[in-house]
N, C-alpha and C positions, 0 to 999 in steps of 0.2 A: 523512414527518415534517412537521409543521406548525409554522412558526415565527412568532412575533410580536415585532417589534422597534420600540422607541421610545426616548424619552429615559430612560436608566437602566433600560430594560426589555429583556430577552432571554429569551423563553420558548420552550420546545420541547416538543411533545407528539407522541406516536405516533398517526398517523391510521390506519395499516393495516400489517400485517406479512404477508409471504408468503415461501414457501421459495424457495431458489435451489439446485436439485438438478441437478447435471450428469448427463448420460446417456451411458453407454458403448454405442456402436454398433460394428458390425463394422469400420468404418474408423477408430475412435478415440474419444476422450473429447470430448464436445461440451457446450456450454452450450445450454439450452433457451430460446432467445431469445424465442420467441413466448410462452411461459409467463411469462417475465420482463416482457415488455411488457404482458401482460394484468394482471399484478400491479401495474404502474405505473398502468394505467387504473383498476383497482379502488381503488388508493390515492388517486388524484385525485378519484374520485367520493366517497370517504369524507371527504376534505378539504373538498370542496364542501359536504357536509352539515354539517360542523363550523363553517362560517363563510366569509366572503369570502376569496378567494385573489387576491392582487395580482400574483403572479409565480410561475413554476415554474423550478426549476433541477435539473439532472441530474448526478450524479457516479457513477462506478463504479470498478472496479479498472482497472489499466493493461494494456498490451501486446496484448490480444486484440482481434479485429476481425471484422466481417462484410464480405462482398464483394457488391456489387450489379452486376447485369447492365445492359445498355444501356437497358432499360426501367425500371430502378430497383428491380427485384425482388431479394430476398435469395437468394444462391446457396448454400443449405444453412445449417444451424446452425453458428455459429462454433466453432472448435476451442477447447478448454480449454488454458491454458498448461501444465498438468501432463501433457498427453499427450506420450508419448515420441517423437512424429514428428520432433522437432527434434534427435534424437541424430545427431551428425555434421554438422549444418548449419553450425556455427561454422567447421569446417574448410573447408567449401565456400566460405563467405564469405571466409575468410582467403586463399584462392588469388587473390582479386581485390583485396582490401584487407586489409593485415596489421593485427594487433591494435593496434599503436602508432598507425597512421594512423586507424583506426576511433575510437580514443580521442581523438586530436587533434581530430577533427571533432565527435564527439558527446559526449565526456566521460562516456560511459555505462558503468556497472558491467557487467562481463561476466556475463550470466545466460543460460543456454541457451535460454530461452523469449522473449527479446527479439523484438519484431516482425520485425526484420530477419532473424533466424534462422528464424522461422516462415515468412516469405515465401520464403526460400531453400529450405526443405524442401518448399514447394508448387510450386517451379519446374517447369514442364512439365505441370502437372496441368490437366485439363479445366476445373476450377473457376476457377483463376487465369487461364487463357487467355480465359475468357468474361467475366472481371470488367472493369468499366469504372470502378469507384469502390470505394475502401476506406474504411470508416468504423469507427473505434475504438468500443468498446462504448457509452460515453455518447453519442457522436455519432450512433450508430445509433438510440438511443432518441429523441434530439432530432429526428432525421430523421423518424421515424415519428409524432412528435407534431406537427411543424410542416411537413413536406415540404421543408425546407431542408437543405443539406449544408454541412458545415464541419468543421474539426478544431481542437479547443480546445488551446491551446499547452502547458499543463502536462502534459496526457496525451500530446500529440504528442512531447514531449521524452523520453518513455520508450521510443520505438520503435527507436532506433538509426538513424534516418533524418533526424534533426533536428540542425541546426548549433548547438552550445552557445554559440558566440560571437555569431552574428548573430540567433539566435532565429527562423530560417526553416528550411524544408525544405532539405536539403543537395543542391544540384544536382550538386556534385562526386561525392558518394557515390552518388547515384542513377545517374549516368552510368557510374561505374566498376563498379557492380553490374549494369548493364544493365536497370534497372527503369524502368517507364514513369512519368514524373513526373505524367502526367494521372490516375494512379490515386489520387493524394493530393489531398484537397480543400483549399480555401483555409483559412488559419489564422484562428482567432478568439482574442481575449483575454478573460480573466475580466472580466465587466461589460458585454461587448458584447451587443446584442440578438441573439437567435438566431431569432426569428420569433414567430408567434402560433399558438395551438392550432388545428388543422384542424377544419372543421365537424363531422366525424363524431366527433372526440374531444370537442368541446363537447357534442354531443348525448348521448353516452354518459355523460360525467362530470357534467353539469349545471353546469359552470363557465360564467362569463360569456363571451359572444362577445368576441373580441379579447384574451383573457387572454394575456399575453406569456410566452415562455420566455426567460430570461436566461442567458447563458453564465456559468457559474461555473468555479472551479478543478475541472475534472471528474475529475481523478485524485484518488481519495479521500484520499491522503496530503497532497496539496497543499491540499485543503480543510481537513483536520485541522490543518495547520500554521497556517492563517489563524486558527484558534480556540485556538492556544496562548496561555494567559493570562499572557504574559510582560510584566512592567512595566519591565524593564531589558534592554539588548541582549546581556549576557554570559550567554546561556542556550544549552543544548543541548536537543534534543527527542528523544523516543521516541514514535513513533506505533505503539502496541502492540496487535496483534490477531493475526490469522492470521500476519501477518508483523510483525517489529519493524523499523521504519524509524528508524535512529538517525543523527542528524547535526546540522548547523548550518545556519543561514540566512545566506547570504553575498550580497554585492553583485555578485560576478563569479565565473565558474567557476574551478576549480583543475584545470588540464590538464597537470600535470607528469607525468613518467615515474614519480615516486614515488607519485603518486596513482593512476595506472593499475595499478602493481604491487600496491598495497594494495586494488585493486578497489573504489574509491569512485566514486559516480555524481554527476553534476551535472545535476539535473533542474530544470525551470522552476518558479518559484513566482509568486505574484501580484506585481504592481507591478515586474516585471522582476527579482525576487530569484532566487537560486539555492538549491535544496535540495541541499546537499552532504552526502550520506548514503551509508549502506551498508545493503543489505537483509540481514536476519538471518531465519532460518526462522520464528522466533516461536512463538506459542501453537498453531500448527498441530500441533506435536508432541504437546502435551497433548490437544488435541481429537481427534486421531486415536487416541491411547491410549484416551480415553473411549469412542470409537466401537467400538473393538475389544473393550473390556471389556464394554460393553453387549451386544454380540453373544454374549458368553460368559456372560451372565446375572449379571454382577457389578454391584455398586453403583457408579454413576458420579456421584453427587451431589458437586458441586464442594466445598462446605464440608467434607464428610467426607474427601475426598481431600486437601485442603489441611491439615486437622488431622493426618492420618496422615503427610503429608510433613513437617510441623513436628516430629514426634516421631522421624523417621527419622535415621539416622546422617549427620552433616554430611560433605559432600565424599567420600562413599564411592565414588562413580563420577561421572565427568564425560564429556560428549560434545561434539563439535563440531556445533552445531545445523545448520550448513550442509553437512554431509556429504551427498553426492548421494543416498545411499540413503534419506534422509528426505524427499525431494521428492514422490514419488508416493504416492497413497493405499495403505493396506495395514496389515499387522499391526505397528503402530509399537512396542508394547512389546517384541516379539521383535527388531525391528531395533535398538532401543536396546541390548538385552542383547547382541546379536551385535557391535555396535560396541564395547561395553565389553570383551567377550572378545577382540576383535581388537586392542585397544590395551593388552592386558595387565592389565586391571582385573577386579575381581570384579563380575559382572553383578548388577544390582538384582533382588531375588527377588520382591518384592511391589509392589502398586500404589503404596503410600506411598513406597517407595524409588525407584520409577521417576519419580514426580512430583517428588520432591526433586531427583533427577538432572537432570530437564528444567529446573526453575526455577533451580537454581544455575548450570547451564550457560548459560542465557539471561542471567542477571545478569552472568556473566563475559564473555559476548559483548558485552553492553551496555558494560561497562567497557572492553574492548579496543577496540571500535569508536569510542566517544566520545573516548577518549584519543588514538587515532590521527588522528581527524578534526581535533582541536584542533592537533595537531602539524603536520599537512599544511597547514592553513589559517592557521597562525600566530595562533591565537586563544586567549584565556583563557576558561575556562568556570567560572561560579560556582554554577550550579544546573542541574538537569535537570527538564524538564517532560515528564511521562509522560501521554499522552492516549490515548483509545480504550478498548476493552474491557478491556485489561490493567490499567487504573487500578482496577478492582474487585478485583484479585488482590493482597491485602495482603502476602502472602509475597514475591511478585515485586517489588513496590514497595520493601519494606524491604530485601530482598537486593540490589536494584539500588543503593540508597543506600549500603549497606555495602560493596559491591564497588567502586563508583566513588569512595567517600569524599566524595560530594557530596550536598547535600540534594535530595530528590525531591519535586516538587509533582505530585500525581496528580489528574488530571481536566482538563477534562470528559470523561466517558465517551463522549458522543455528539459528539466534536469534529468529525468529518467533516460531520455534518448541520448543526452550528452554523456551520461555515465556509461551507458551501453557502448557508445562509440569510443570513449576514452579507454575502456577496458580492452577493447580490440586493439586500439593503438598501442597500449602498453605491451600487449602480447607481441606486437610487431616491432617493438623497440623504438617507437616514435615519441613516447613520453616516458618520464621517469617514475619516481615513487609517488605515493598518494599526496604528500604535501605539494610537490611540484605540479602534479596534475591539477590540484585545486588552485594553485597560483595561475595556471593557464586559464582556467575558467574565470577567475576573478579579473584577469587582464583582458579578456576578449568578449565577455558577455555583458549585455546591458543590465545594470542593477539599480534598484531604487532604495533609498535610505529613509527610514521613518524614525524620528526621535520621539521618545515618550513625552507627552505633555506633563510638565512638572508643577503646574499650579496646584496649590493645596486643595482647592475645591474639587478639581478633577480627580486627584488621587483619592480623596476621601470617598467620592462617588463610586469609583471602581472597588475600593475596599468594602464599602457597604454592600455593593452588588455581590461581591464574592462571598460575603458572609451569609447571604441568603441561600447560597448553594453549598456551603461547607459547614456541616454535612448537608448534602442535597436533600430535597423533600422526599426522595425515594430511599434515603438511608445509605447511599453509596459513600 
């Protein structure tokens, strides 16, 4: 994505698009890191052809990593966080650090694929034994672009090895887990210089010699939150795509036992802020349904599916989006039907009913999570900003407004890329502090507003649906 920033100007255009296709090998599900890096290089070459490039910033998803040997070579393609190798790893970690202590230090939501659990599952492997450096996915790309090593702090805070209070790697935790502190690189903050493009990168892309790489909020959600177009502090956000990341922006972490029991996370944001949020499975459920239906020769055009969902019976079936059977790739429609049967509901029979089930369930998960976040943080919320690809889904946006009883501001869709660009622009002195950055987003990007429907019948229907999932049939 190519961004242009100036006084009252924030433009974003797509320079190049490439697939990110995981590969299942005999030893597990892997990311094709070399193909991803080639896609990055091709994108930089396309950006060079489109005009001058003053800076490059890299963001990706969280928790996954590559291991480098003593010569700096990658030791195999990185594992995908959806690979089941971490089954049982949390129990192994718990023998050295119990869950309460882990939360006290890291403030991190328990997710089975957190980096700390991935490393526990790799203990004793030849690959980890040979490793001398661990680089999270965006840091690996930056390393290949510049030759430098570092760990950007917003992404580092998702690993389960980062101290939520001090903003540093946790020496206490590393010691108790018997992990080599030297495996983890020095931390970098958004806005720090990360290096310059290497000569062979310059040669391939056609960019100018000395083109800098700027550290951005390299966790995609952290970048997305930078681009939340909030003009007042009393907002909640939903970064909605494959995952729904629902929460608040705070000045300090919430590390109470209540917060741990509710499984909320405290991840680093820009300027020392805390992203107090909870991961919800998100539109992964819908996309996996579409993939399955496409393999069966059925129509998967999203407008048609949403139109059918709008006509389907309301609240006929609801699921817990975070049920563990929804995590791995597979036949998602059948898993949803099985979940409904297992919870005493009538299983949705056709794609329209399945999509309605997914979207209503997500809207209810948004409601439950945002209300609980506000309670735990002692904050009032006046509006919800929904950013990311989910902002295109009008049904989800409207139903989130209806479920929460709060107005929803949808957009920008490309919030992550905008936050990446704006962090580079801040480092170059082109924009000011975080509030002024967000005002620039609000003033330049297309936004849609969804008011909650306030009729008593509709409110009562959402309340009744929420009661069916609180507590959920699975005891969450």
